[in-house]
C-alpha positions as CSV (number, residue, x, y, z in Angstrom):
1,H,35.2,-44.0,13.6
2,N,35.2,-40.2,12.9
3,D,36.0,-40.8,9.3
4,L,32.6,-42.0,8.9
5,T,31.1,-39.5,11.0
6,E,32.7,-36.9,9.1
7,L,31.3,-37.7,5.7
8,P,28.6,-36.3,4.1
9,L,25.8,-38.7,3.3
10,K,24.4,-37.0,0.3
11,K,20.8,-37.6,-0.5
12,F,20.1,-40.0,1.9
13,T,16.8,-40.4,3.1
14,A,15.5,-40.8,6.8
15,N,14.8,-44.1,6.2
16,E,18.0,-44.8,4.6
17,L,20.0,-43.2,7.2
18,D,17.9,-45.1,10.1
19,L,18.7,-48.3,7.9
20,F,22.5,-47.5,7.4
21,M,23.4,-46.9,10.6
22,V,21.3,-50.5,11.7
23,M,23.7,-51.9,9.8
24,C,27.0,-50.2,11.1
25,N,25.3,-51.1,14.7
26,K,25.4,-55.1,13.9
27,L,28.9,-55.0,12.3
28,K,30.7,-52.9,14.8
29,N,33.3,-54.9,16.8
30,R,32.5,-57.9,14.5
31,G,35.6,-57.9,12.2
32,T,35.3,-58.7,8.5
33,K,32.5,-61.6,9.4
34,E,29.6,-61.7,7.4
35,I,26.3,-61.5,9.3
36,M,22.9,-62.2,8.6
37,L,20.1,-59.7,9.4
38,S,16.8,-60.4,9.1
39,F,13.9,-58.4,7.7
40,S,12.1,-58.2,11.1
41,D,15.5,-57.3,13.2
42,I,16.0,-54.5,10.7
43,R,12.5,-53.4,11.0
44,H,12.6,-53.7,14.4
45,L,16.0,-51.6,14.9
46,A,15.1,-48.8,12.8
47,H,11.7,-47.9,13.6
48,Y,10.5,-48.8,10.2
49,D,6.9,-47.9,9.8
50,A,5.7,-49.9,6.1
51,K,5.3,-53.3,7.3
52,D,5.3,-54.6,3.2
53,S,9.0,-56.6,3.0
54,H,9.1,-55.3,-1.3
55,R,9.4,-52.1,-0.1
56,L,12.2,-52.4,3.1
57,A,14.0,-55.0,0.7
58,E,13.9,-52.1,-2.1
59,D,14.8,-49.0,1.1
60,I,18.0,-51.9,1.8
61,R,18.9,-52.2,-1.8
62,S,18.7,-48.4,-2.2
63,T,20.5,-47.6,1.2
64,N,23.7,-49.6,-0.6
65,K,23.3,-48.2,-3.9
66,R,23.6,-44.6,-2.2
67,L,26.9,-45.8,-0.4
68,L,28.3,-46.4,-3.7
69,E,27.7,-43.6,-5.4
70,L,29.3,-41.5,-2.2
71,N,32.7,-41.8,-4.0
72,I,34.4,-42.5,-0.3
73,M,37.5,-40.8,-0.6
74,L,40.4,-41.0,2.3
75,R,43.3,-38.7,2.7
76,D,46.7,-40.8,4.0
77,V,48.4,-38.6,6.2
78,D,51.2,-40.2,5.7
79,N,51.6,-39.3,2.2
80,P,49.6,-36.0,1.3
81,G,48.5,-36.6,-2.3
82,R,47.4,-40.0,-1.9
83,T,44.0,-41.0,-1.5
84,V,42.0,-43.9,-1.4
85,Q,38.4,-44.6,-2.3
86,F,36.5,-47.4,-1.5
87,A,33.2,-48.9,-1.1
88,L,32.7,-49.6,2.5
89,F,31.0,-53.3,2.3
90,K,32.4,-56.2,0.6
91,R,29.7,-58.4,0.4
92,F,25.7,-56.8,0.3
93,V,22.9,-59.2,-0.4
94,T,19.4,-59.0,0.1
95,D,17.6,-61.8,-0.4
96,E,13.6,-60.7,-0.6
97,N,12.3,-64.3,-0.4
98,K,13.9,-65.2,2.4
99,Q,13.8,-61.8,4.3
100,I,17.4,-61.5,4.8
101,L,20.1,-59.5,4.1
102,N,23.7,-60.6,3.7
103,I,26.4,-58.5,4.4
104,A,30.7,-58.1,5.3
105,V,32.6,-55.3,5.9
106,N,35.4,-54.5,3.2
107,E,38.6,-56.2,5.2
108,E,40.8,-52.9,4.2
109,F,38.8,-51.1,5.8
110,Q,37.1,-52.7,8.6
111,W,39.0,-50.6,11.1
112,I,36.4,-47.5,10.1
113,L,33.7,-49.9,12.6
114,N,36.2,-52.2,14.6
115,E,39.5,-51.2,16.9
116,L,38.3,-48.0,18.0
117,V,39.7,-48.2,21.2
118,G,42.7,-45.5,21.2
119,V,41.8,-44.7,17.9
120,E,43.9,-40.9,17.1
121,N,41.3,-39.2,15.3
122,G,38.9,-40.9,18.1
123,Y,35.4,-41.8,17.3
124,T,31.4,-41.1,18.0
125,S,29.1,-43.3,19.8
126,F,25.7,-42.8,19.5
127,E,22.6,-44.5,20.9
128,L,20.8,-46.6,18.0
129,Q,17.0,-45.9,19.3
130,Q,18.1,-42.3,19.8
131,F,18.9,-41.6,16.7
132,V,15.8,-43.9,14.8
133,G,13.8,-41.7,16.7
134,L,14.9,-38.4,14.9
135,K,12.5,-37.7,11.9
136,S,14.5,-36.1,9.5
137,S,17.6,-36.1,7.5
138,Y,19.1,-32.9,8.2
139,A,18.0,-34.0,11.8
140,K,20.1,-37.1,11.8
141,S,23.1,-35.4,9.9
142,C,23.4,-32.5,13.1
143,Y,22.6,-35.3,15.6
144,R,25.7,-37.5,14.2
145,Q,27.7,-34.3,14.1
146,L,26.7,-32.7,18.0
147,K,27.4,-36.3,20.0
148,R,30.9,-35.9,18.1
149,Y,31.6,-32.5,20.1
150,K,30.1,-34.0,23.2
151,S,32.7,-34.0,25.3
152,T,33.8,-30.2,23.9
153,G,30.1,-29.0,23.9
154,W,31.1,-27.0,21.0
155,W,30.6,-27.4,17.4
156,E,31.9,-24.8,15.6
157,V,31.4,-24.8,12.2
158,S,31.7,-22.7,8.7
159,I,28.2,-21.8,7.1
160,E,29.4,-23.3,3.9
161,D,31.0,-26.5,5.6
162,F,27.4,-27.0,7.9
163,K,25.2,-26.4,3.9
164,K,27.8,-29.6,2.6
165,I,27.5,-31.9,5.8
166,L,23.8,-31.8,6.0
167,D,23.0,-31.6,2.2
168,I,21.3,-28.7,1.9
169,P,20.5,-27.5,-1.9
170,K,22.3,-24.6,-3.2
171,S,19.4,-23.1,-4.0
172,Y,18.2,-23.0,-0.6
173,R,18.6,-18.9,0.6
174,M,19.9,-18.4,4.7
175,T,16.1,-17.8,5.2
176,D,15.1,-21.3,4.2
177,I,17.5,-23.0,6.3
């Protein structure tokens, strides 16, 4: 759903973005059913280079930690004064010994990864392998937005919003970007 695409995924590393997109890809159209992902599948889908399972487990946990820190907030279009804050995943269990991740989407917000046909605010579809093939978190953030506007071929954004979406440090000058 475009509500997810619009989220500035602040302070995520390129690896964390890849891991998050692998999770979203595997959870899409699964409703709220808990799924199990093996570390080997995650490693393969995310093009994760480190062979150390402990490092992968740490990066998986770090990804969820960053998601929890996002303080995701959606505004109610029918009631402009009402906002809803939530965590996307209701269950997130990393088992380093068994080398698996058990994960499930929060029931109340499962629509973000499901029920995309006929969505009035739209959704963005992109190839996981293209996404994980990009190296920097800036490139990945741009890719998410450019794919969103693929049908129009035009993405117009203010410099301030561009900096916010890409999580560009305030200390950067235009010549640094």
